[in-house]
MMTF fields as JSON, N, C-alpha, C and O atoms, coordinates in Angstrom:
{
  "mmtfVersion": "1.0.0",
  "mmtfProducer": "UNKNOWN",
  "numBonds": 231,
  "numAtoms": 232,
  "numGroups": 58,
  "numChains": 1,
  "numModels": 1,
  "chainsPerModel": [1],
  "groupsPerChain": [58],
  "chainIdList": ["A"],
  "bondAtomList": [4, 2, 8, 6, 12, 10, 16, 14, 20, 18, 24, 22, 28, 26, 32, 30, 36, 34, 40, 38, 44, 42, 48, 46, 52, 50, 56, 54, 60, 58, 64, 62, 68, 66, 72, 70, 76, 74, 80, 78, 84, 82, 88, 86, 92, 90, 96, 94, 100, 98, 104, 102, 108, 106, 112, 110, 116, 114, 120, 118, 124, 122, 128, 126, 132, 130, 136, 134, 140, 138, 144, 142, 148, 146, 152, 150, 156, 154, 160, 158, 164, 162, 168, 166, 172, 170, 176, 174, 180, 178, 184, 182, 188, 186, 192, 190, 196, 194, 200, 198, 204, 202, 208, 206, 212, 210, 216, 214, 220, 218, 224, 222, 228, 226],
  "bondOrderList": [1, 1, 1, 1, 1, 1, 1, 1, 1, 1, 1, 1, 1, 1, 1, 1, 1, 1, 1, 1, 1, 1, 1, 1, 1, 1, 1, 1, 1, 1, 1, 1, 1, 1, 1, 1, 1, 1, 1, 1, 1, 1, 1, 1, 1, 1, 1, 1, 1, 1, 1, 1, 1, 1, 1, 1, 1],
  "groupList": [{"groupName": "MET", "atomNameList": ["N", "CA", "C", "O"], "elementList": ["N", "C", "C", "O"], "formalChargeList": [0, 0, 0, 0], "bondAtomList": [1, 0, 2, 1, 3, 2], "bondOrderList": [1, 1, 2], "singleLetterCode": "M", "chemCompType": "L-PEPTIDE LINKING"}, {"groupName": "THR", "atomNameList": ["N", "CA", "C", "O"], "elementList": ["N", "C", "C", "O"], "formalChargeList": [0, 0, 0, 0], "bondAtomList": [1, 0, 2, 1, 3, 2], "bondOrderList": [1, 1, 2], "singleLetterCode": "T", "chemCompType": "L-PEPTIDE LINKING"}, {"groupName": "LYS", "atomNameList": ["N", "CA", "C", "O"], "elementList": ["N", "C", "C", "O"], "formalChargeList": [0, 0, 0, 0], "bondAtomList": [1, 0, 2, 1, 3, 2], "bondOrderList": [1, 1, 2], "singleLetterCode": "K", "chemCompType": "L-PEPTIDE LINKING"}, {"groupName": "ILE", "atomNameList": ["N", "CA", "C", "O"], "elementList": ["N", "C", "C", "O"], "formalChargeList": [0, 0, 0, 0], "bondAtomList": [1, 0, 2, 1, 3, 2], "bondOrderList": [1, 1, 2], "singleLetterCode": "I", "chemCompType": "L-PEPTIDE LINKING"}, {"groupName": "LEU", "atomNameList": ["N", "CA", "C", "O"], "elementList": ["N", "C", "C", "O"], "formalChargeList": [0, 0, 0, 0], "bondAtomList": [1, 0, 2, 1, 3, 2], "bondOrderList": [1, 1, 2], "singleLetterCode": "L", "chemCompType": "L-PEPTIDE LINKING"}, {"groupName": "GLY", "atomNameList": ["N", "CA", "C", "O"], "elementList": ["N", "C", "C", "O"], "formalChargeList": [0, 0, 0, 0], "bondAtomList": [1, 0, 2, 1, 3, 2], "bondOrderList": [1, 1, 2], "singleLetterCode": "G", "chemCompType": "PEPTIDE LINKING"}, {"groupName": "ALA", "atomNameList": ["N", "CA", "C", "O"], "elementList": ["N", "C", "C", "O"], "formalChargeList": [0, 0, 0, 0], "bondAtomList": [1, 0, 2, 1, 3, 2], "bondOrderList": [1, 1, 2], "singleLetterCode": "A", "chemCompType": "L-PEPTIDE LINKING"}, {"groupName": "SER", "atomNameList": ["N", "CA", "C", "O"], "elementList": ["N", "C", "C", "O"], "formalChargeList": [0, 0, 0, 0], "bondAtomList": [1, 0, 2, 1, 3, 2], "bondOrderList": [1, 1, 2], "singleLetterCode": "S", "chemCompType": "L-PEPTIDE LINKING"}, {"groupName": "CYS", "atomNameList": ["N", "CA", "C", "O"], "elementList": ["N", "C", "C", "O"], "formalChargeList": [0, 0, 0, 0], "bondAtomList": [1, 0, 2, 1, 3, 2], "bondOrderList": [1, 1, 2], "singleLetterCode": "C", "chemCompType": "L-PEPTIDE LINKING"}, {"groupName": "HIS", "atomNameList": ["N", "CA", "C", "O"], "elementList": ["N", "C", "C", "O"], "formalChargeList": [0, 0, 0, 0], "bondAtomList": [1, 0, 2, 1, 3, 2], "bondOrderList": [1, 1, 2], "singleLetterCode": "H", "chemCompType": "L-PEPTIDE LINKING"}, {"groupName": "PHE", "atomNameList": ["N", "CA", "C", "O"], "elementList": ["N", "C", "C", "O"], "formalChargeList": [0, 0, 0, 0], "bondAtomList": [1, 0, 2, 1, 3, 2], "bondOrderList": [1, 1, 2], "singleLetterCode": "F", "chemCompType": "L-PEPTIDE LINKING"}, {"groupName": "ASP", "atomNameList": ["N", "CA", "C", "O"], "elementList": ["N", "C", "C", "O"], "formalChargeList": [0, 0, 0, 0], "bondAtomList": [1, 0, 2, 1, 3, 2], "bondOrderList": [1, 1, 2], "singleLetterCode": "D", "chemCompType": "L-PEPTIDE LINKING"}, {"groupName": "ARG", "atomNameList": ["N", "CA", "C", "O"], "elementList": ["N", "C", "C", "O"], "formalChargeList": [0, 0, 0, 0], "bondAtomList": [1, 0, 2, 1, 3, 2], "bondOrderList": [1, 1, 2], "singleLetterCode": "R", "chemCompType": "L-PEPTIDE LINKING"}, {"groupName": "VAL", "atomNameList": ["N", "CA", "C", "O"], "elementList": ["N", "C", "C", "O"], "formalChargeList": [0, 0, 0, 0], "bondAtomList": [1, 0, 2, 1, 3, 2], "bondOrderList": [1, 1, 2], "singleLetterCode": "V", "chemCompType": "L-PEPTIDE LINKING"}, {"groupName": "TRP", "atomNameList": ["N", "CA", "C", "O"], "elementList": ["N", "C", "C", "O"], "formalChargeList": [0, 0, 0, 0], "bondAtomList": [1, 0, 2, 1, 3, 2], "bondOrderList": [1, 1, 2], "singleLetterCode": "W", "chemCompType": "L-PEPTIDE LINKING"}, {"groupName": "GLU", "atomNameList": ["N", "CA", "C", "O"], "elementList": ["N", "C", "C", "O"], "formalChargeList": [0, 0, 0, 0], "bondAtomList": [1, 0, 2, 1, 3, 2], "bondOrderList": [1, 1, 2], "singleLetterCode": "E", "chemCompType": "L-PEPTIDE LINKING"}],
  "groupTypeList": [0, 1, 2, 1, 3, 4, 5, 6, 6, 6, 4, 4, 7, 3, 1, 6, 8, 4, 4, 6, 6, 6, 4, 9, 10, 6, 5, 0, 4, 11, 6, 6, 1, 10, 12, 6, 13, 10, 6, 6, 6, 7, 6, 6, 14, 10, 3, 1, 6, 1, 5, 14, 15, 7, 12, 12, 2, 12],
  "groupIdList": [1, 2, 3, 4, 5, 6, 7, 8, 9, 10, 11, 12, 13, 14, 15, 16, 17, 18, 19, 20, 21, 22, 23, 24, 25, 26, 27, 28, 29, 30, 31, 32, 33, 34, 35, 36, 37, 38, 39, 40, 41, 42, 43, 44, 45, 46, 47, 48, 49, 50, 51, 52, 53, 54, 55, 56, 57, 58],
  "secStructList": [7, 7, 2, 2, 2, 2, 2, 2, 2, 2, 2, 2, 2, 2, 2, 2, 2, 2, 2, 2, 2, 2, 2, 2, 2, 6, 6, 1, 1, 7, 2, 2, 2, 2, 2, 2, 2, 2, 2, 2, 2, 2, 2, 2, 2, 2, 2, 2, 2, 2, 2, 2, 2, 6, 6, 7, 7, 7],
  "xCoordList": [9.899, 8.456, 8.023, 6.955, 8.789, 8.108, 8.298, 7.5, 9.558, 9.768, 8.898, 9.022, 8.377, 7.523, 6.15, 5.292, 5.933, 4.464, 4.284, 3.329, 5.614, 6.149, 5.657, 4.973, 6.66, 6.482, 5.066, 4.645, 4.673, 3.391, 2.352, 1.46, 2.585, 2.148, 2.189, 1.369, 3.026, 4.039, 3.204, 2.466, 3.155, 3.078, 1.524, 1.102, 0.931, -1.042, -1.228, -2.038, -0.399, -0.684, -0.509, -1.198, 0.746, 1.396, 0.672, 0.764, -0.203, -1.134, -2.84, -3.712, -2.804, -4.03, -3.916, -5.026, -3.255, -2.724, -2.378, -2.097, -2.402, -2.348, -3.434, -3.642, -4.375, -5.423, -6.693, -7.56, -6.595, -7.244, -6.98, -7.983, -5.991, -6.092, -6.498, -6.808, -6.354, -6.684, -8.58, -9.404, -8.527, -10.054, -10.643, -11.71, -10.114, -10.528, -9.986, -10.551, -9.134, -8.768, -10.163, -10.895, -10.61, -11.54, -13.244, -14.156, -13.308, -14.245, -15.239, -16.347, -14.66, -15.656, -15.108, -15.183, -14.576, -14.043, -14.352, -14.019, -15.066, -14.955, -14.302, -13.924, -13.881, -12.775, -12.31, -11.196, -13.859, -13.396, -13.031, -12.066, -13.661, -13.196, -11.716, -10.91, -11.436, -10.083, -9.224, -8.239, -8.99, -8.168, -8.256, -7.137, -9.381, -9.238, -8.302, -7.403, -9.011, -8.231, -6.539, -5.696, -6.245, -4.951, -4.208, -3.391, -4.633, -3.718, -3.854, -2.994, -4.839, -4.239, -3.611, -2.491, -3.759, -3.006, -1.204, -0.316, -0.964, 0.147, 1.055, 2.169, 0.209, 0.789, 1.29, 2.36, 0.128, 0.845, 2.013, 3.006, 1.692, 3.315, 4.237, 5.142, 4.326, 5.228, 6.366, 7.454, 5.055, 5.412, 5.257, 5.815, 4.786, 5.17, 6.541, 7.152, 6.772, 8.34, 9.061, 9.991, 8.819, 10.365, 10.756, 11.873, 9.76, 9.849, 10.52, 11.571, 9.866, 10.446, 12.127, 13.058, 12.356, 13.198, 14.418, 15.589, 14.089, 14.89, 15.073, 15.563, 14.79, 14.747, 15.638, 15.864, 16.081, 16.882, 18.389, 19.329, 18.637, 20.163, 21.086, 20.661, 22.272, 23.411, 24.777, 25.796],
  "yCoordList": [17.12, 17.121, 15.822, 15.315, 15.319, 13.448, 12.594, 11.734, 12.876, 11.712, 12.085, 11.327, 12.826, 13.487, 13.191, 13.212, 12.886, 12.136, 10.886, 10.215, 10.397, 8.819, 7.877, 6.898, 9.081, 8.383, 8.518, 7.58, 9.429, 9.284, 8.361, 7.852, 8.107, 7.212, 5.863, 5.327, 5.609, 4.243, 4.166, 3.183, 5.13, 5.203, 4.544, 3.547, 5.228, 4.685, 3.575, 2.76, 3.522, 2.07, 0.855, -0.163, 1.159, -0.231, -0.152, -1.04, 1.22, 1.198, 0.604, 0.231, 0.711, 0.338, -1.453, -1.955, -2.024, -3.438, -3.888, -5.066, -2.811, -3.162, -3.095, -4.017, -2.183, -1.852, -3.248, -3.491, -4.016, -4.473, -5.74, -6.383, -6.102, -6.943, -7.451, -8.492, -6.37, -5.876, -6.142, -6.537, -5.738, -5.836, -7.118, -7.343, -8.098, -9.003, -10.094, -11.177, -9.796, -10.826, -10.046, -10.985, -9.217, -8.479, -9.085, -8.856, -10.037, -9.988, -8.943, -9.218, -7.794, -6.884, -6.747, -5.617, -7.587, -7.632, -8.898, -9.779, -9.222, -10.691, -10.56, -9.498, -12.242, -12.61, -11.883, -11.43, -11.898, -11.517, -10.079, -9.696, -9.348, -7.582, -7.503, -6.625, -8.494, -8.138, -8.623, -7.889, -9.621, -10.022, -9.096, -8.59, -8.172, -7.057, -5.933, -5.241, -6.091, -4.258, -4.622, -3.849, -6.076, -6.48, -6.082, -5.172, -6.873, -6.924, -5.265, -4.483, -4.931, -3.124, -2.905, -2.506, -2.961, -2.099, -2.534, -1.684, -3.99, -4.041, -3.832, -3.506, -4.167, -3.146, -2.138, -1.988, -0.902, 0.442, 0.517, 1.235, -0.451, -0.17, -0.752, 0.056, -1.768, -2.122, -0.476, 0.097, -0.532, 0.772, 1.887, 2.758, 2.374, 3.408, 3.575, 4.617, 2.226, 2.1, 2.124, 2.926, 1.449, 1.287, 2.646, 2.906, 3.52, 5.21, 5.699, 6.332, 5.39, 6.691, 6.016, 6.812, 4.767, 4.546, 4.564, 4.452, 4.704, 5.33, 6.878, 7.484, 7.286, 8.965, 9.238, 10.434, 8.532, 8.179, 8.858, 8.085, 9.923, 10.334, 9.195, 8.343, 9.113, 8.003, 8.742, 8.083],
  "zCoordList": [-4.931, -4.904, -5.402, -5.06, -6.152, -6.731, -5.716, -5.342, -5.184, -4.426, -2.907, -1.945, -2.863, -1.458, -1.686, -0.803, -3.013, -3.181, -3.35, -2.957, -4.206, -3.973, -2.705, -2.406, -2.103, -0.799, 0.276, 0.952, 0.256, 0.918, 0.347, 1.025, -1.423, -1.689, -0.934, -0.189, -1.231, -0.545, 0.593, 0.651, 1.661, 3.22, 3.036, 3.622, 2.238, 2.019, 1.787, 2.228, 1.016, 0.738, 1.26, 1.204, 1.895, 3.002, 4.377, 5.225, 4.557, 5.492, 5.206, 5.991, 3.942, 3.195, 3.37, 3.546, 3.356, 3.156, 4.618, 4.84, 5.754, 6.656, 7.232, 8.02, 7.113, 7.522, 7.191, 8.031, 5.906, 5.064, 5.948, 6.256, 6.312, 6.968, 8.362, 8.943, 8.537, 10.293, 10.439, 11.264, 9.348, 9.165, 8.903, 9.474, 8.077, 7.911, 9.021, 9.175, 9.578, 11.113, 11.782, 12.096, 12.012, 12.947, 12.816, 13.61, 11.354, 10.551, 9.832, 9.371, 9.835, 9.192, 7.973, 7.492, 7.334, 5.691, 5.404, 6.197, 4.179, 3.767, 2.971, 2.476, 2.517, 2.028, 0.703, 0.439, -0.322, -1.449, -1.433, -2.095, -0.8, -1.085, -0.329, -0.637, 0.679, 1.496, 0.439, 0.521, -0.718, -2.058, -2.484, -2.576, -3.035, -3.982, -3.467, -3.943, -2.121, -1.444, -1.521, -1.976, -0.925, -0.454, -1.91, -2.056, -2.809, -4.29, -4.516, -4.112, -5.091, -5.451, -4.484, -4.803, -3.383, -2.129, -2.276, -2.221, -2.464, -3.188, -3.439, -3.027, -4.648, -6.013, -6.331, -6.92, -5.754, -5.494, -4.643, -4.761, -3.658, -2.242, -3.377, -3.588, -4.115, -5.022, -6.26, -6.318, -6.901, -7.84, -7.167, -7.836, -6.16, -5.675, -4.495, -4.256, -3.886, -2.759, -4.062, -4.137, -5.015, -6.477, -6.941, -7.386, -6.812, -7.407, -6.355, -6.451, -5.173, -4.168, -4.23, -4.345, -4.159, -3.381, -4.549, -4.187, -5.883, -7.017, -6.989, -7.941, -6.219, -6.277, -5.02, -4.831, -4.297, -3.332, -3.129, -3.315, -2.848, -2.937, -2.558, -1.778, -3.03, -2.824, -2.414, -2.203]
}
């Protein structure tokens, strides 16, 4: 259960990173907002992906 939640959170956070970059490139997101969103989503990605991977069966 925890692995599924962490996996979903990791997927959402990496999607937020990609979406923020695309919106900034398209001119729909200013630089300050892009930096804030990207920083938060990147931190969430590293935290959740690490937790997700640590629960992988070996």
